[in-house]
Backbone as XML, in Angstrom:
<?xml version="1.0"?>
<chain id="A" units="angstrom">
  <residue number="1" name="MET">
    <atom name="N" x="0.851" y="-1.174" z="0.000"/>
    <atom name="CA" x="0.000" y="0.000" z="0.000"/>
    <atom name="C" x="0.893" y="1.233" z="0.000"/>
  </residue>
  <residue number="2" name="THR">
    <atom name="N" x="0.624" y="2.114" z="-0.924"/>
    <atom name="CA" x="1.395" y="3.346" z="-0.990"/>
    <atom name="C" x="0.780" y="4.390" z="-0.073"/>
  </residue>
  <residue number="3" name="MET">
    <atom name="N" x="1.523" y="5.482" z="0.131"/>
    <atom name="CA" x="1.002" y="6.540" z="0.994"/>
    <atom name="C" x="-0.270" y="7.128" z="0.388"/>
  </residue>
  <residue number="4" name="LEU">
    <atom name="N" x="-0.316" y="7.219" z="-0.941"/>
    <atom name="CA" x="-1.504" y="7.762" z="-1.596"/>
    <atom name="C" x="-2.697" y="6.848" z="-1.365"/>
  </residue>
  <residue number="5" name="GLU">
    <atom name="N" x="-2.480" y="5.530" z="-1.491"/>
    <atom name="CA" x="-3.565" y="4.584" z="-1.241"/>
    <atom name="C" x="-4.025" y="4.667" z="0.208"/>
  </residue>
  <residue number="6" name="GLY">
    <atom name="N" x="-3.065" y="4.782" z="1.135"/>
    <atom name="CA" x="-3.409" y="4.915" z="2.546"/>
    <atom name="C" x="-4.230" y="6.163" z="2.793"/>
  </residue>
  <residue number="7" name="SER">
    <atom name="N" x="-3.864" y="7.243" z="2.127"/>
    <atom name="CA" x="-4.600" y="8.501" z="2.262"/>
    <atom name="C" x="-6.023" y="8.339" z="1.744"/>
  </residue>
  <residue number="8" name="LYS">
    <atom name="N" x="-6.177" y="7.671" z="0.607"/>
    <atom name="CA" x="-7.502" y="7.468" z="0.030"/>
    <atom name="C" x="-8.356" y="6.617" z="0.964"/>
  </residue>
  <residue number="9" name="ASP">
    <atom name="N" x="-7.768" y="5.562" z="1.537"/>
    <atom name="CA" x="-8.511" y="4.720" z="2.472"/>
    <atom name="C" x="-9.004" y="5.539" z="3.663"/>
  </residue>
  <residue number="10" name="ILE">
    <atom name="N" x="-8.163" y="6.384" z="4.204"/>
    <atom name="CA" x="-8.539" y="7.222" z="5.345"/>
    <atom name="C" x="-9.666" y="8.171" z="4.933"/>
  </residue>
  <residue number="11" name="GLU">
    <atom name="N" x="-9.537" y="8.773" z="3.764"/>
    <atom name="CA" x="-10.586" y="9.684" z="3.296"/>
    <atom name="C" x="-11.903" y="8.939" z="3.121"/>
  </residue>
  <residue number="12" name="ASP">
    <atom name="N" x="-11.840" y="7.730" z="2.551"/>
    <atom name="CA" x="-13.054" y="6.930" z="2.371"/>
    <atom name="C" x="-13.699" y="6.627" z="3.715"/>
  </residue>
  <residue number="13" name="LEU">
    <atom name="N" x="-12.879" y="6.265" z="4.690"/>
    <atom name="CA" x="-13.418" y="5.972" z="6.021"/>
    <atom name="C" x="-14.042" y="7.222" z="6.638"/>
  </residue>
  <residue number="14" name="ASN">
    <atom name="N" x="-13.388" y="8.354" z="6.468"/>
    <atom name="CA" x="-13.928" y="9.608" z="6.999"/>
    <atom name="C" x="-15.279" y="9.942" z="6.365"/>
  </residue>
  <residue number="15" name="GLN">
    <atom name="N" x="-15.418" y="9.714" z="5.069"/>
    <atom name="CA" x="-16.666" y="10.027" z="4.379"/>
    <atom name="C" x="-17.788" y="9.085" z="4.796"/>
  </residue>
  <residue number="16" name="ASP">
    <atom name="N" x="-17.434" y="7.852" z="5.162"/>
    <atom name="CA" x="-18.440" y="6.865" z="5.545"/>
    <atom name="C" x="-18.994" y="7.085" z="6.952"/>
  </residue>
  <residue number="17" name="LEU">
    <atom name="N" x="-18.340" y="7.913" z="7.749"/>
    <atom name="CA" x="-18.790" y="8.127" z="9.120"/>
    <atom name="C" x="-20.101" y="8.910" z="9.147"/>
  </residue>
  <residue number="18" name="ASP">
    <atom name="N" x="-20.988" y="8.491" z="10.009"/>
    <atom name="CA" x="-22.265" y="9.186" z="10.176"/>
    <atom name="C" x="-22.016" y="10.473" z="10.958"/>
  </residue>
  <residue number="19" name="PRO">
    <atom name="N" x="-22.355" y="11.635" z="10.408"/>
    <atom name="CA" x="-22.091" y="12.892" z="11.108"/>
    <atom name="C" x="-22.853" y="13.018" z="12.426"/>
  </residue>
  <residue number="20" name="ASN">
    <atom name="N" x="-23.879" y="12.202" z="12.621"/>
    <atom name="CA" x="-24.657" y="12.277" z="13.849"/>
    <atom name="C" x="-24.065" y="11.447" z="14.984"/>
  </residue>
  <residue number="21" name="LEU">
    <atom name="N" x="-23.024" y="10.688" z="14.688"/>
    <atom name="CA" x="-22.439" y="9.860" z="15.742"/>
    <atom name="C" x="-21.741" y="10.722" z="16.788"/>
  </residue>
  <residue number="22" name="LYS">
    <atom name="N" x="-21.949" y="10.370" z="18.026"/>
    <atom name="CA" x="-21.340" y="11.114" z="19.134"/>
    <atom name="C" x="-19.815" y="10.994" z="19.091"/>
  </residue>
  <residue number="23" name="ASP">
    <atom name="N" x="-19.313" y="9.830" z="18.664"/>
    <atom name="CA" x="-17.871" y="9.571" z="18.658"/>
    <atom name="C" x="-17.191" y="9.969" z="17.352"/>
  </residue>
  <residue number="24" name="ASN">
    <atom name="N" x="-17.895" y="10.637" z="16.483"/>
    <atom name="CA" x="-17.355" y="10.976" z="15.170"/>
    <atom name="C" x="-16.018" y="11.718" z="15.276"/>
  </residue>
  <residue number="25" name="LYS">
    <atom name="N" x="-15.953" y="12.722" z="16.124"/>
    <atom name="CA" x="-14.727" y="13.510" z="16.270"/>
    <atom name="C" x="-13.586" y="12.643" z="16.792"/>
  </residue>
  <residue number="26" name="ARG">
    <atom name="N" x="-13.874" y="11.803" z="17.788"/>
    <atom name="CA" x="-12.842" y="10.934" z="18.350"/>
    <atom name="C" x="-12.337" y="9.943" z="17.298"/>
  </residue>
  <residue number="27" name="ILE">
    <atom name="N" x="-13.253" y="9.407" z="16.515"/>
    <atom name="CA" x="-12.874" y="8.448" z="15.475"/>
    <atom name="C" x="-11.989" y="9.123" z="14.436"/>
  </residue>
  <residue number="28" name="LYS">
    <atom name="N" x="-12.350" y="10.332" z="14.031"/>
    <atom name="CA" x="-11.536" y="11.060" z="13.061"/>
    <atom name="C" x="-10.143" y="11.344" z="13.616"/>
  </residue>
  <residue number="29" name="GLU">
    <atom name="N" x="-10.058" y="11.672" z="14.900"/>
    <atom name="CA" x="-8.758" y="11.909" z="15.521"/>
    <atom name="C" x="-7.921" y="10.635" z="15.513"/>
  </residue>
  <residue number="30" name="GLU">
    <atom name="N" x="-8.546" y="9.506" z="15.815"/>
    <atom name="CA" x="-7.835" y="8.225" z="15.803"/>
    <atom name="C" x="-7.363" y="7.879" z="14.392"/>
  </residue>
  <residue number="31" name="LEU">
    <atom name="N" x="-8.207" y="8.121" z="13.400"/>
    <atom name="CA" x="-7.820" y="7.871" z="12.014"/>
    <atom name="C" x="-6.634" y="8.748" z="11.625"/>
  </residue>
  <residue number="32" name="SER">
    <atom name="N" x="-6.643" y="9.975" z="12.077"/>
    <atom name="CA" x="-5.545" y="10.887" z="11.794"/>
    <atom name="C" x="-4.249" y="10.387" z="12.426"/>
  </residue>
  <residue number="33" name="LYS">
    <atom name="N" x="-4.331" y="9.896" z="13.661"/>
    <atom name="CA" x="-3.152" y="9.353" z="14.341"/>
    <atom name="C" x="-2.603" y="8.140" z="13.593"/>
  </residue>
  <residue number="34" name="VAL">
    <atom name="N" x="-3.513" y="7.274" z="13.141"/>
    <atom name="CA" x="-3.094" y="6.079" z="12.404"/>
    <atom name="C" x="-2.391" y="6.483" z="11.113"/>
  </residue>
  <residue number="35" name="TYR">
    <atom name="N" x="-2.955" y="7.439" z="10.406"/>
    <atom name="CA" x="-2.366" y="7.881" z="9.150"/>
    <atom name="C" x="-1.001" y="8.529" z="9.385"/>
  </residue>
  <residue number="36" name="THR">
    <atom name="N" x="-0.877" y="9.322" z="10.441"/>
    <atom name="CA" x="0.398" y="9.945" z="10.779"/>
    <atom name="C" x="1.447" y="8.884" z="11.082"/>
  </residue>
  <residue number="37" name="LYS">
    <atom name="N" x="1.070" y="7.882" z="11.861"/>
    <atom name="CA" x="1.991" y="6.789" z="12.190"/>
    <atom name="C" x="2.372" y="6.016" z="10.927"/>
  </residue>
  <residue number="38" name="TYR">
    <atom name="N" x="1.408" y="5.773" z="10.055"/>
    <atom name="CA" x="1.663" y="5.069" z="8.798"/>
    <atom name="C" x="2.697" y="5.828" z="7.959"/>
  </residue>
  <residue number="39" name="ASN">
    <atom name="N" x="2.530" y="7.139" z="7.848"/>
    <atom name="CA" x="3.488" y="7.949" z="7.085"/>
    <atom name="C" x="4.880" y="7.888" z="7.698"/>
  </residue>
  <residue number="40" name="ALA">
    <atom name="N" x="4.960" y="7.959" z="9.022"/>
    <atom name="CA" x="6.252" y="7.894" z="9.701"/>
    <atom name="C" x="6.924" y="6.547" z="9.449"/>
  </residue>
  <residue number="41" name="LEU">
    <atom name="N" x="6.156" y="5.470" z="9.505"/>
    <atom name="CA" x="6.715" y="4.139" z="9.253"/>
    <atom name="C" x="7.165" y="3.987" z="7.803"/>
  </residue>
  <residue number="42" name="GLN">
    <atom name="N" x="6.420" y="4.543" z="6.876"/>
    <atom name="CA" x="6.817" y="4.480" z="5.466"/>
    <atom name="C" x="8.130" y="5.232" z="5.253"/>
  </residue>
  <residue number="43" name="GLU">
    <atom name="N" x="8.270" y="6.385" z="5.892"/>
    <atom name="CA" x="9.497" y="7.168" z="5.772"/>
    <atom name="C" x="10.673" y="6.411" z="6.387"/>
  </residue>
  <residue number="44" name="GLU">
    <atom name="N" x="10.454" y="5.829" z="7.565"/>
    <atom name="CA" x="11.502" y="5.056" z="8.222"/>
    <atom name="C" x="11.895" y="3.852" z="7.371"/>
  </residue>
  <residue number="45" name="LYS">
    <atom name="N" x="10.921" y="3.198" z="6.779"/>
    <atom name="CA" x="11.193" y="2.045" z="5.922"/>
    <atom name="C" x="12.063" y="2.460" z="4.740"/>
  </residue>
  <residue number="46" name="SER">
    <atom name="N" x="11.738" y="3.588" z="4.118"/>
    <atom name="CA" x="12.520" y="4.082" z="2.980"/>
    <atom name="C" x="13.959" y="4.380" z="3.396"/>
  </residue>
  <residue number="47" name="GLU">
    <atom name="N" x="14.126" y="5.008" z="4.546"/>
    <atom name="CA" x="15.466" y="5.323" z="5.044"/>
    <atom name="C" x="16.254" y="4.045" z="5.324"/>
  </residue>
  <residue number="48" name="LEU">
    <atom name="N" x="15.605" y="3.050" z="5.909"/>
    <atom name="CA" x="16.285" y="1.793" z="6.201"/>
    <atom name="C" x="16.662" y="1.048" z="4.926"/>
  </residue>
  <residue number="49" name="GLU">
    <atom name="N" x="15.784" y="1.071" z="3.942"/>
    <atom name="CA" x="16.100" y="0.427" z="2.662"/>
    <atom name="C" x="17.295" y="1.103" z="2.006"/>
  </residue>
  <residue number="50" name="GLU">
    <atom name="N" x="17.324" y="2.426" z="2.037"/>
    <atom name="CA" x="18.439" y="3.170" z="1.460"/>
    <atom name="C" x="19.736" y="2.868" z="2.210"/>
  </residue>
  <residue number="51" name="SER">
    <atom name="N" x="19.666" y="2.830" z="3.522"/>
    <atom name="CA" x="20.834" y="2.518" z="4.339"/>
    <atom name="C" x="21.343" y="1.111" z="4.046"/>
  </residue>
  <residue number="52" name="LEU">
    <atom name="N" x="20.430" y="0.173" z="3.906"/>
    <atom name="CA" x="20.804" y="-1.206" z="3.601"/>
    <atom name="C" x="21.472" y="-1.286" z="2.234"/>
  </residue>
  <residue number="53" name="GLU">
    <atom name="N" x="20.915" y="-0.610" z="1.242"/>
    <atom name="CA" x="21.510" y="-0.608" z="-0.096"/>
    <atom name="C" x="22.910" y="-0.011" z="-0.070"/>
  </residue>
  <residue number="54" name="GLN">
    <atom name="N" x="23.097" y="1.075" z="0.669"/>
    <atom name="CA" x="24.414" y="1.706" z="0.774"/>
    <atom name="C" x="25.405" y="0.768" z="1.443"/>
  </residue>
  <residue number="55" name="ALA">
    <atom name="N" x="24.978" y="0.096" z="2.488"/>
    <atom name="CA" x="25.859" y="-0.828" z="3.202"/>
    <atom name="C" x="26.259" y="-1.990" z="2.300"/>
  </residue>
  <residue number="56" name="ILE">
    <atom name="N" x="25.325" y="-2.482" z="1.515"/>
    <atom name="CA" x="25.629" y="-3.584" z="0.605"/>
    <atom name="C" x="26.597" y="-3.115" z="-0.477"/>
  </residue>
  <residue number="57" name="ARG">
    <atom name="N" x="26.377" y="-1.921" z="-1.023"/>
    <atom name="CA" x="27.277" y="-1.387" z="-2.057"/>
    <atom name="C" x="28.686" y="-1.190" z="-1.506"/>
  </residue>
  <residue number="58" name="LYS">
    <atom name="N" x="28.786" y="-0.729" z="-0.272"/>
    <atom name="CA" x="30.089" y="-0.514" z="0.354"/>
    <atom name="C" x="30.785" y="-1.834" z="0.652"/>
  </residue>
  <residue number="59" name="GLY">
    <atom name="N" x="30.011" y="-2.887" z="0.836"/>
    <atom name="CA" x="30.594" y="-4.159" z="1.224"/>
    <atom name="C" x="31.090" y="-4.119" z="2.658"/>
  </residue>
  <residue number="60" name="SER">
    <atom name="N" x="30.424" y="-3.350" z="3.482"/>
    <atom name="CA" x="30.861" y="-3.199" z="4.861"/>
    <atom name="C" x="30.620" y="-4.463" z="5.664"/>
  </residue>
  <residue number="61" name="SER">
    <atom name="N" x="31.384" y="-4.595" z="6.693"/>
    <atom name="CA" x="31.268" y="-5.738" z="7.589"/>
    <atom name="C" x="30.021" y="-5.589" z="8.449"/>
  </residue>
  <residue number="62" name="PRO">
    <atom name="N" x="29.303" y="-6.696" z="8.716"/>
    <atom name="CA" x="28.143" y="-6.615" z="9.610"/>
    <atom name="C" x="28.516" y="-6.159" z="11.020"/>
  </residue>
  <residue number="63" name="MET">
    <atom name="N" x="29.805" y="-6.156" z="11.322"/>
    <atom name="CA" x="30.244" y="-5.736" z="12.647"/>
    <atom name="C" x="30.348" y="-4.212" z="12.750"/>
  </residue>
  <residue number="64" name="ASP">
    <atom name="N" x="30.314" y="-3.508" z="11.618"/>
    <atom name="CA" x="30.347" y="-2.048" z="11.650"/>
    <atom name="C" x="29.065" y="-1.539" z="12.288"/>
  </residue>
  <residue number="65" name="SER">
    <atom name="N" x="29.193" y="-0.781" z="13.355"/>
    <atom name="CA" x="27.992" y="-0.345" z="14.070"/>
    <atom name="C" x="27.136" y="0.608" z="13.238"/>
  </residue>
  <residue number="66" name="ASP">
    <atom name="N" x="27.748" y="1.431" z="12.390"/>
    <atom name="CA" x="26.977" y="2.392" z="11.599"/>
    <atom name="C" x="26.235" y="1.734" z="10.440"/>
  </residue>
  <residue number="67" name="ASN">
    <atom name="N" x="26.750" y="0.645" z="9.938"/>
    <atom name="CA" x="26.155" y="0.003" z="8.762"/>
    <atom name="C" x="25.857" y="-1.459" z="9.052"/>
  </residue>
  <residue number="68" name="ASN">
    <atom name="N" x="25.277" y="-1.719" z="10.159"/>
    <atom name="CA" x="25.004" y="-3.092" z="10.564"/>
    <atom name="C" x="23.886" y="-3.670" z="9.698"/>
  </residue>
  <residue number="69" name="ILE">
    <atom name="N" x="24.276" y="-4.506" z="8.752"/>
    <atom name="CA" x="23.322" y="-5.052" z="7.788"/>
    <atom name="C" x="22.238" y="-5.866" z="8.481"/>
  </residue>
  <residue number="70" name="MET">
    <atom name="N" x="22.609" y="-6.679" z="9.423"/>
    <atom name="CA" x="21.614" y="-7.511" z="10.101"/>
    <atom name="C" x="20.597" y="-6.641" z="10.845"/>
  </residue>
  <residue number="71" name="TYR">
    <atom name="N" x="21.072" y="-5.573" z="11.451"/>
    <atom name="CA" x="20.146" y="-4.662" z="12.134"/>
    <atom name="C" x="19.164" y="-4.065" z="11.135"/>
  </residue>
  <residue number="72" name="ASN">
    <atom name="N" x="19.681" y="-3.625" z="9.986"/>
    <atom name="CA" x="18.812" y="-3.025" z="8.972"/>
    <atom name="C" x="17.786" y="-4.018" z="8.458"/>
  </residue>
  <residue number="73" name="ILE">
    <atom name="N" x="18.199" y="-5.253" z="8.237"/>
    <atom name="CA" x="17.262" y="-6.275" z="7.776"/>
    <atom name="C" x="16.189" y="-6.505" z="8.834"/>
  </residue>
  <residue number="74" name="PHE">
    <atom name="N" x="16.598" y="-6.615" z="10.089"/>
    <atom name="CA" x="15.639" y="-6.817" z="11.173"/>
    <atom name="C" x="14.681" y="-5.628" z="11.278"/>
  </residue>
  <residue number="75" name="ALA">
    <atom name="N" x="15.223" y="-4.428" z="11.171"/>
    <atom name="CA" x="14.386" y="-3.230" z="11.268"/>
    <atom name="C" x="13.385" y="-3.172" z="10.115"/>
  </residue>
  <residue number="76" name="LEU">
    <atom name="N" x="13.831" y="-3.527" z="8.913"/>
    <atom name="CA" x="12.907" y="-3.568" z="7.774"/>
    <atom name="C" x="11.814" y="-4.596" z="8.002"/>
  </residue>
  <residue number="77" name="TRP">
    <atom name="N" x="12.188" y="-5.719" z="8.565"/>
    <atom name="CA" x="11.208" y="-6.769" z="8.844"/>
    <atom name="C" x="10.169" y="-6.265" z="9.849"/>
  </residue>
  <residue number="78" name="CYS">
    <atom name="N" x="10.635" y="-5.543" z="10.873"/>
    <atom name="CA" x="9.718" y="-5.020" z="11.894"/>
    <atom name="C" x="8.772" y="-3.982" z="11.300"/>
  </residue>
  <residue number="79" name="VAL">
    <atom name="N" x="9.284" y="-3.112" z="10.462"/>
    <atom name="CA" x="8.486" y="-2.038" z="9.887"/>
    <atom name="C" x="7.567" y="-2.569" z="8.801"/>
  </residue>
  <residue number="80" name="GLY">
    <atom name="N" x="8.084" y="-3.507" z="8.037"/>
    <atom name="CA" x="7.439" y="-3.830" z="6.841"/>
    <atom name="C" x="6.498" y="-4.840" z="6.571"/>
  </residue>
</chain>
């Protein structure tokens, strides 16, 4: 799912909400938080992928703390 698709899903959910619901505002706030978190995770995933690609191109040792390939793979797995 791309960020644009995620945005569309959130908009669709917002449009489907009944304006008469008492919890409408709270639900919209929660949807906003979810979307914000989703964007942050997508950005982090992109940064980790770029870092992993750079580490592989450099041929750095997995023992290098700045370019720890195993850490990057694990982090991508957690995010992704």
